[in-house]
N, C-alpha and C positions, 0 to 999 in steps of 0.2 A: 437439390440446392447445395452449394458448397458449404463445407463445415465452417461455422463461425469460429473466431479466435477463442471465445470463451469455451466453446465445446472442445476445442483442441487442447485447452489447458486441462480440462477434466480428464479427457481420454489419455493424454500423454503422461500426466502425473499419476494416474491410476496404474498405468503400465510400469512406469519407473519405480513406483512403490512396491509393485509385485516382484520386481527384479532386484530390489535393494538388498545389500549385504551389510551395510554399516548402520542402517536405521530400519526399525520395523514398527508396525502399528499393532497395539494390543487390543484386539476386538473386545475382550472382556472389560477392559478399562473404559472403552467407549460406552459400552452398555451401562456400566456402573455410574459414569459421569452423567448420562442422561437420566438414569433412575434417581440419582441423588441430587439433581439440580434443585437449588432452593428457590423460594418464591421470588427473591430479588433478582436472581439470574433470569428466571422465566419472564419477569416483568420487563427486563431490558430487551429480551427477544420480542416480546409482544408490542413494544413501542415502535418497532420498525424504523422508518426514517426519522421518527421523532427522537430516537435514541442517539442521534448524531450529537457530538459534543460541541454544541454551538458556543458554549462558554469558552472553550479553548480557542475557538476561531473568531468570535465577536465579528461576525461577517459584515463586510461593507454593504452599503445600501446601493440599490440599482442592479437590475439583472445583469447587465453587460459587465459591470465592474466586479460583481460577485463571481460570475463564471470565470472571468479573467484571473481573479485572485486564486481560485481553486486550481486553474490550469497552471499558473506560474508556480504555486507552492508544490504541486505534484510533479512538475517538471524537474524540480531540484530536491525532491524528497528522497534522499538516499544518503547513507553512510556518513552519519555525523560523528561516529565514535573516534575517528583519528584525532579529533580535537580534544578528546578527554585527557587533558594533561593538568598538572597542578599549575593553575594560572593566578593563584592568589586573588587579588582584588580586581583582576583584569576581566571582569564580566562573567566569570564562571565557565562552565562547560557548554558548548553549543548543543542545543537540543531542538527537537522539532518545533516546540513553541516559540523559540527565538526566530526561526525562519518564518513561521506563520505570522508572528507578531510584526516582524519587520516588513513583510510584504503588505500586511494589513495597514500599517502606518503609511506606507508609500501610497497605497490606494486611497487613503483619506486626505492626501495633500490637496491644497487648494485647487490646483489645475488637474489633478487626477490623471496626469499623463504618464505616470511611472509605469503603468501596466499596459499602456497603448502598444499595439503591435509594432509600430514604427520604432518606438523606444526600445523594445525588446530586441528587434532585429539589428539594432546598431550598438548593442551593449558591449562594453569592453571590460577586461579584467580590472577590478577595482571598483567598477560601478555597482556590482552586486554587494560587495562589502559595505559600500556607502549606503545603499538602499536599506540593508538590514541593520545598519548602524552597529556593526560588529567590530570590536576593538582590534582585531588582528586578521590576517588573511584567512579565508575560509578553507576548510579541507577540500581538496579537489576543485578549487574555484574555477580553474580554466574550463573544466568539463561542464560545470554548472552554467557558466556564461555561454559556452557553445550551445548547450541545450536550449537556453532561453532565446538565443539568436535564431535557432532552428524553429522554435515555436512562433516567434514573431514573423519570420519569413513565410512559414507555412500558412499562418492566418492571413497574411497579406495576399499571398498567391491564390489561395483557394476559398477564402471566406470573407473577402472584402475587409480584412483586418479585424473581424469580429469573432470572439470566442463564443458569443451567444449564437451566431449563425452556425458554428460547428455543432453545437448541441442540438439546435433546431433541426439540422439536416438528418439527425438520427430518428426523427419522427416517433419519439416515445419508446424507442427500443434501446435497452442497455447494451445488448450484444452488438447492435449496429453502431452505437457510439464507440465502443471499444475498437471495432473494425475500422472506423473512420480515423481514430487517433493513430492507429498503427499504420494506416495507409499513408497519411500525410506527415507524420512526425516520426522519423526513423529512430530517434533516440529512445522511444518507448518500446522498441521491439526486443523484449526480454525473453530470450530463449537459449537453449544449450543443446549439445549433442551428448547423449548418455548411452554408452554401450552400443554405439552405432545408430541410435535412434534420436530423432528430434524430440525435445521436451520443451513445452511452452509454459511460461508463467505470467508474463504481461502484467506484473504487479502494479507499476505506476499508471498504466493505461486503465486498469480496472479500478484502482483507488480513485482516480479522477472521476470516473462515472459514479462510484459509490459516494464520493464527496459532493458531487452535484445533487444526487438524490437526497442526501442528508441536508445539504445547505438550503434546499428548497422544500424540505419536509415532505418529499415525495409528491409535490404538487406543481402545477404549471409546467415550466420548462424542466423541472426536476421529476416529473412523473415518468416512470419506466414500467410498463405493464409486465415486462419479462424479468424484473429484477431478481425474483426468487428462483427462476429457472436458469438464469444465465451466469451471473458473476460468481466467481469463487472467492475464497478468502485471499488476503494479500500477503504473499509469502515473503516474510522478512526475518527480523531477529527476535522480536519479543514473543510472538505466539508459540514458536517451537519450544521456548523455555517453559512456558506455562503448560503446554501439552506434556512435556517431560515430567514436570512436577505433579501432574495429574496421573502419571503412569501410562498415558496413552501412547506416547512415543518412547521407544527403547533404543538407546544408542549402544554401539559396540564399545567395549572397554577402551580400545585405542582412540576412538573418537572422543569419548568422555575425557580422557587424559589430555588430548590435544586441546580441547576447548578450555579445560580448567587451567592448563598451562598458558593460555592465551596465545597459542600458536595461530598463525594466519592460515585459514582454510582457503585454498586457492579457488577463485571463481571458476566455475565449470568443472571442478573436480567431482569425482563420484560422491565424495562425502557431502559437498555443498549441495549438489543436485538432489541427493537423497533426502537431506534435511528439508529442503523446500518442497519437493514432490510429496513426501510423506505428510508434511503439514497440510498441504492442500487436500490430499486424499482423506486425512483424518477428520478435517472439518466437514468434508462432504459426507462422511459416514455419520458424524454427529447429526448433521442436518437430516439425513435419511432416517435415522433412528427416531428423531423427534417427530417426523411425519408419520412413521409406521406405528410407533408406540402411543403417541399422544394426539395424533392428528394435527400437530402444530406445524404449519407450513411457514417457514421463515427463509430469509435470504442468508446465504453464507456470510454476507457482509455484516449482519448484526451479530452473528456468532463470533466473527473476527473482533468486532468492537467489544463484545462481552469478555472474550478471552484477553484482549489487550488491556482492558480495565482491571481484570484480575491481576495481571502482571504489574500494572502501575500501582495497585494498592499494596503490593508486596505482602500478600496475605499468606504466602507459603514460607516455610522456615528455612529451606535449604539455599535460597537465593543463588541458584546456579547461574554462572555467567552465560552470556549469549555467545554464539560462534562469531568469529571475526573474519569477514571477507571484504576485501576492498573491491567495490563494484559501483557502477553508476545506476544499477537497477533497483536497489533497495538499501 
């Protein structure tokens, strides 16, 4: 059988991490983290799909609208930080919750047509800003609108305009759903070339599947029997910072200085690919140690959620900044 997209993420990220020169994984720190994981952290892992932050999402009712909501949010779930400017009373800084909240409000309107595939397919610049009720132009708004048009057109052409039919076609397989998203929606094809080799991440395609799993609590249309064996973590900005502060990721002095100076790390540069690949591989190693040491079989998704929450709670003292890369993929 051909290799699934999820399997290719694991294989290529493991290879890139082995070749990396700017970032490395500290195996002893992985072991220490697993050994010293507290009861609260283990409880998060044990909740599985129930650990999904439903409070953040306040999910819309109805399976079709709920899946469409997740797909729309994850189609434009990337690179909010260029909006991080001093804007005084003008709405604060754009964050994920503003995007999710704006899409949720649109989904709850009386006619609920805002997330209809035909509406998405005909979206123009300015429409998204109005949908999110954001007080100024969105960062990279043209690309976000283009991606939503692509989602709408793909749903119309291949799934009768239904996001629910897209998920149903996966027949309970997370890996198959990632493959479907990549096949029909090119804007989710998140990959790079590193030292002459392809490296795959597919962050937004995978987080869509993870969010469907969480949004439906792993039941019904959100049940994926291969969730633990297929998806990786979602390689973006927050989790690498947490892994550094845990001592699991080690950066070269040059890379540390560039990040602290808030220099732009170019997309598809060796440094950027190594940060992402080593983050994926580090979480896979945490997952493998949990299984080998404690018999705890969990999805990399819930480890991602746990680490992301650690970053949100700012429980570490150093508050290292995240790397800055302008990209549509995360």
